[in-house]
C-alpha positions as CSV (number, residue, x, y, z in Angstrom):
1,X,-19.5,187.4,80.4
2,X,-21.0,187.6,83.9
3,X,-22.1,191.2,84.4
4,X,-24.5,191.2,87.3
5,X,-22.6,190.3,90.5
6,X,-19.7,188.3,91.9
7,X,-19.1,186.2,94.9
8,X,-16.2,187.3,97.1
9,X,-15.5,185.5,100.3
10,X,-15.2,187.9,103.3
11,X,-12.3,185.9,104.6
12,X,-10.2,187.3,101.8
13,X,-9.2,190.2,104.1
14,X,-7.4,187.7,106.3
15,X,-6.0,185.5,103.5
16,X,-2.3,184.9,104.0
17,X,-1.6,185.9,100.3
18,X,-3.9,189.0,100.2
19,X,-2.6,190.5,103.3
20,X,0.9,190.6,101.8
21,X,-0.3,193.1,99.1
22,X,-0.1,196.9,99.6
23,X,-3.1,199.2,99.2
24,X,-2.8,199.4,95.4
25,X,-2.4,195.7,95.1
26,X,-5.5,194.9,97.1
27,X,-7.5,197.4,95.2
28,X,-6.4,195.9,91.8
29,X,-7.1,192.3,93.1
30,X,-10.6,193.3,94.0
31,X,-10.9,194.9,90.6
32,X,-9.8,191.8,88.8
33,X,-12.4,189.7,90.8
34,X,-15.2,192.1,90.0
35,X,-14.4,193.8,86.7
36,X,-16.6,193.6,83.7
37,X,-13.7,192.1,81.9
38,X,-13.9,188.9,84.0
39,X,-15.6,186.1,82.1
40,X,-17.9,183.5,83.7
41,X,-15.1,180.9,83.5
42,X,-12.8,183.0,85.6
43,X,-10.5,184.4,82.8
44,X,-9.9,188.2,82.9
45,X,-9.2,190.0,79.7
46,X,-6.5,192.3,80.9
47,X,-6.6,196.0,79.8
48,X,-4.1,198.2,81.6
49,X,-5.7,201.3,80.4
50,X,-9.2,200.4,81.8
51,X,-7.7,199.1,85.0
52,X,-5.9,202.4,85.6
53,X,-9.0,204.5,84.6
54,X,-11.3,202.6,87.0
55,X,-9.1,202.1,89.9
56,X,-7.0,205.2,89.7
57,X,-3.8,203.3,90.2
58,X,-0.7,205.0,89.0
59,X,2.0,202.5,90.1
60,X,5.7,203.1,89.9
61,X,6.8,206.0,87.5
62,X,9.2,204.7,84.9
63,X,12.1,206.4,86.4
64,X,11.5,204.9,89.9
65,X,10.5,201.4,88.9
66,X,12.6,198.7,90.5
67,X,14.9,196.8,88.2
68,X,13.2,193.9,86.5
69,X,9.7,195.3,87.1
70,X,7.2,196.9,84.7
71,X,6.1,200.5,85.3
72,X,2.5,201.6,86.0
73,X,-0.5,199.4,86.6
74,X,1.1,196.6,84.7
75,X,3.8,196.3,87.5
76,X,1.0,196.2,90.1
77,X,-0.8,193.5,88.2
78,X,2.5,191.4,88.0
79,X,2.8,191.7,91.8
80,X,-0.8,190.8,92.4
81,X,-0.6,187.7,90.0
82,X,2.6,186.5,91.6
83,X,1.4,186.9,95.1
84,X,-2.2,185.4,94.6
85,X,-0.8,182.5,92.4
86,X,-3.0,183.6,89.5
87,X,-1.8,182.6,86.0
88,X,-1.0,185.6,83.7
89,X,-0.5,184.9,80.0
90,X,1.1,188.3,79.0
91,X,1.2,187.5,75.4
92,X,-2.6,186.9,75.2
93,X,-3.3,189.5,77.9
94,X,-5.4,186.9,79.8
95,X,-5.4,186.2,83.6
96,X,-6.9,183.1,85.1
97,X,-8.1,183.3,88.6
98,X,-7.0,179.8,89.8
99,X,-9.7,179.2,92.4
100,X,-12.6,180.8,90.5
101,X,-14.8,177.7,90.7
102,X,-14.3,177.3,94.5
103,X,-16.1,180.6,95.1
104,X,-18.2,180.7,92.0
105,X,-19.4,177.0,91.6
106,X,-22.1,176.4,88.8
107,X,-25.3,175.1,90.2
108,X,-25.7,172.4,87.5
109,X,-24.3,171.1,84.3
110,X,-26.3,173.6,82.3
111,X,-24.8,176.4,84.2
112,X,-21.3,175.1,83.7
113,X,-21.8,174.7,79.9
114,X,-23.0,178.3,79.7
115,X,-20.0,179.5,81.7
116,X,-17.5,177.5,79.5
117,X,-19.0,179.0,76.4
118,X,-17.1,182.2,77.3
119,X,-13.9,180.3,76.3
120,X,-15.0,180.9,72.7
121,X,-14.7,184.7,73.2
122,X,-11.2,184.6,74.8
123,X,-8.1,185.0,72.6
124,X,-5.9,182.0,72.0
125,X,-3.8,181.4,75.2
126,X,-1.7,179.0,77.1
127,X,-4.0,178.7,80.1
128,X,-5.3,175.2,79.4
129,X,-3.0,173.4,82.0
130,X,-4.3,175.9,84.7
131,X,-7.9,175.4,83.6
132,X,-7.6,171.6,83.8
133,X,-6.0,171.7,87.3
134,X,-8.8,174.1,88.4
135,X,-11.5,171.4,87.9
136,X,-10.5,170.0,91.4
137,X,-12.8,172.7,92.8
138,X,-15.7,171.3,90.9
139,X,-17.9,168.3,91.8
140,X,-16.8,165.0,90.2
141,X,-19.8,164.6,88.0
142,X,-18.9,167.8,86.2
143,X,-15.4,166.7,85.2
144,X,-16.3,164.9,82.0
145,X,-18.1,167.9,80.5
146,X,-15.5,170.2,81.7
147,X,-12.6,168.3,80.1
148,X,-14.5,167.8,76.8
149,X,-15.1,171.5,76.4
150,X,-11.5,172.3,77.3
151,X,-10.1,169.8,74.8
152,X,-12.5,170.8,72.1
153,X,-11.6,174.6,72.4
154,X,-7.9,174.3,72.9
155,X,-7.1,171.3,70.7
156,X,-8.9,172.7,67.5
157,X,-6.2,174.9,65.8
158,X,-7.8,177.7,63.9
159,X,-6.8,177.9,60.2
160,X,-6.4,181.6,60.7
161,X,-3.8,180.9,63.3
162,X,-1.9,178.6,61.0
163,X,-2.0,181.3,58.3
164,X,-0.6,183.8,60.7
165,X,2.3,181.5,61.5
166,X,3.1,181.1,57.8
167,X,3.0,184.9,57.5
168,X,5.5,185.3,60.3
169,X,7.8,182.7,58.6
170,X,7.7,184.6,55.3
171,X,7.9,188.1,57.0
172,X,11.8,188.1,56.8
173,X,12.9,185.9,53.9
174,X,16.6,185.2,53.6
175,X,18.6,187.7,51.5
176,X,20.5,186.3,48.5
177,X,24.2,185.6,49.0
178,X,25.3,188.3,46.5
179,X,23.4,191.0,48.5
180,X,25.0,189.9,51.7
181,X,28.5,190.1,50.1
182,X,29.1,186.4,50.8
183,X,30.8,184.4,48.1
184,X,29.7,181.0,49.4
185,X,26.0,180.3,50.0
186,X,25.1,179.9,53.6
187,X,24.1,176.6,54.9
188,X,20.4,176.1,55.0
189,X,19.0,174.9,58.3
190,X,16.8,171.9,58.3
191,X,13.2,172.8,57.6
192,X,10.9,172.8,60.6
193,X,7.9,170.6,60.5
194,X,4.7,172.6,60.1
195,X,2.2,172.6,62.9
196,X,-0.5,170.1,62.1
197,X,-4.1,170.4,63.5
198,X,-5.1,168.0,66.2
199,X,-7.5,165.5,64.6
200,X,-11.0,166.4,65.8
201,X,-13.6,164.0,64.3
202,X,-16.5,166.4,65.2
203,X,-14.9,169.4,63.5
204,X,-14.2,167.3,60.4
205,X,-17.8,165.9,60.3
206,X,-19.3,169.5,60.6
207,X,-17.1,170.6,57.7
208,X,-18.0,167.6,55.7
209,X,-21.9,167.8,56.2
210,X,-22.1,171.6,55.7
211,X,-19.5,172.0,53.0
212,X,-18.0,174.9,54.9
213,X,-14.3,175.5,53.9
214,X,-12.0,174.5,56.9
215,X,-9.6,177.3,56.1
216,X,-11.9,180.2,55.5
217,X,-14.5,179.2,58.1
218,X,-12.4,177.3,60.6
219,X,-13.2,179.5,63.6
220,X,-17.0,179.3,62.9
221,X,-16.7,175.4,62.6
222,X,-14.7,175.2,65.9
223,X,-17.5,177.3,67.7
224,X,-20.3,174.9,66.5
225,X,-18.1,171.8,67.4
226,X,-17.5,173.3,70.9
227,X,-21.2,173.9,71.4
228,X,-22.2,170.4,70.4
229,X,-19.4,168.8,72.5
230,X,-20.7,170.8,75.6
231,X,-24.1,169.1,75.3
232,X,-25.0,166.2,77.7
233,X,-24.4,163.6,76.3
234,X,-22.1,165.3,73.7
235,X,-23.0,164.9,70.0
236,X,-20.7,162.6,68.0
237,X,-19.4,162.8,64.5
238,X,-21.7,159.9,63.5
239,X,-24.8,161.8,64.6
240,X,-23.7,164.9,62.6
241,X,-23.2,162.8,59.5
242,X,-26.6,161.1,60.1
243,X,-28.2,164.6,60.3
244,X,-26.5,165.4,56.9
245,X,-27.9,162.2,55.3
246,X,-31.5,163.0,56.7
247,X,-31.3,166.8,56.2
248,X,-34.2,166.7,53.7
249,X,-36.3,164.7,56.0
250,X,-35.6,166.6,59.2
251,X,-35.6,170.1,57.7
252,X,-38.2,169.9,54.9
253,X,-38.2,173.7,54.4
254,X,-34.8,173.4,52.7
255,X,-36.4,171.8,49.7
256,X,-37.9,175.2,48.8
257,X,-34.4,176.5,48.2
258,X,-33.2,173.3,46.5
259,X,-30.6,172.9,49.3
260,X,-29.1,169.5,50.1
261,X,-26.7,170.8,52.8
262,X,-27.4,172.5,56.1
263,X,-25.8,175.7,57.1
264,X,-23.6,175.8,60.2
265,X,-26.2,177.6,62.4
266,X,-28.9,175.3,61.0
267,X,-26.9,172.2,62.0
268,X,-26.2,173.4,65.5
269,X,-29.9,174.3,66.0
270,X,-31.6,171.2,64.5
271,X,-29.1,168.3,65.0
272,X,-30.9,167.3,68.0
273,X,-33.8,166.0,65.9
274,X,-31.5,163.0,65.0
275,X,-32.1,161.9,68.6
276,X,-35.7,163.0,68.9
277,X,-36.8,161.5,65.5
278,X,-35.1,158.2,64.8
279,X,-35.1,156.9,61.1
280,X,-38.1,154.8,60.2
281,X,-37.6,151.1,60.4
282,X,-37.4,149.4,57.0
283,X,-40.4,147.3,56.1
284,X,-39.9,143.4,56.5
285,X,-39.7,141.4,53.4
286,X,-42.9,139.2,52.8
287,X,-42.6,135.6,53.6
288,X,-43.3,133.2,50.6
289,X,-44.5,129.7,51.3
290,X,-42.5,127.0,49.6
291,X,-45.5,125.7,47.7
292,X,-46.2,129.3,46.4
293,X,-42.9,129.5,44.5
294,X,-43.5,129.1,40.8
295,X,-41.8,126.2,39.2
296,X,-38.6,126.8,37.2
297,X,-39.0,127.1,33.5
298,X,-37.1,124.4,31.6
299,X,-36.3,124.5,27.8
């Protein structure tokens, strides 16, 4: 997360949306822009308790809250996000500041990659469409890397999330007909198709080369895949598999432990050697003159 300083345009005090906020709304908007909960990619990890403690905002008491509004600092946050057109995923408790890149532009591709790595520390959310739209505030040459990182992070479904979905489905199993007092069995609804993981060749190649189990280590594999995809140019599945084939050559210290597979951190750190050290060319076959070929033996 960015912890040192933030850039706030002085023209915010005359912004047509900002001026519509009351005193508490303006204070909370500035807190969202400058809080330690704000990541380098413009996503704020919302904490009502911390916001109330640091700003002193009380908001509407529960008995005086307008109909359809939430009480306390949560209600003030709803008003700020609706007024400033910031996207609030309440389920994940994440807020995306839609024009973050306009006022906090990365100086180069390396700075952009570093900022986008904060996505790995953000809970699963539904902010991808807003993030993709926000790239319009970035220079054109950064769009490819930006799209690649977003697709890698959001399209790789964590096996842990799939297990949680199965647990939710099994949390309340249907009761037998005898317990419900129903003579005839209830009609069974058509089973819903299970959510399948989006095919990610880089994710699959890393799991194959390292031997890491996709279910138990899915989140760790996804983080390595996102880091490799953020490089310029991005690493491919073919390069990862080549590193696996040449592991003993590129990482000779592994022979001391009789290891034939790299670990996840080892792959992420040393896969660049595939590009820096191309495989040695095969020696050409010697040319034999026609008159040097021995005669064929006959019986």
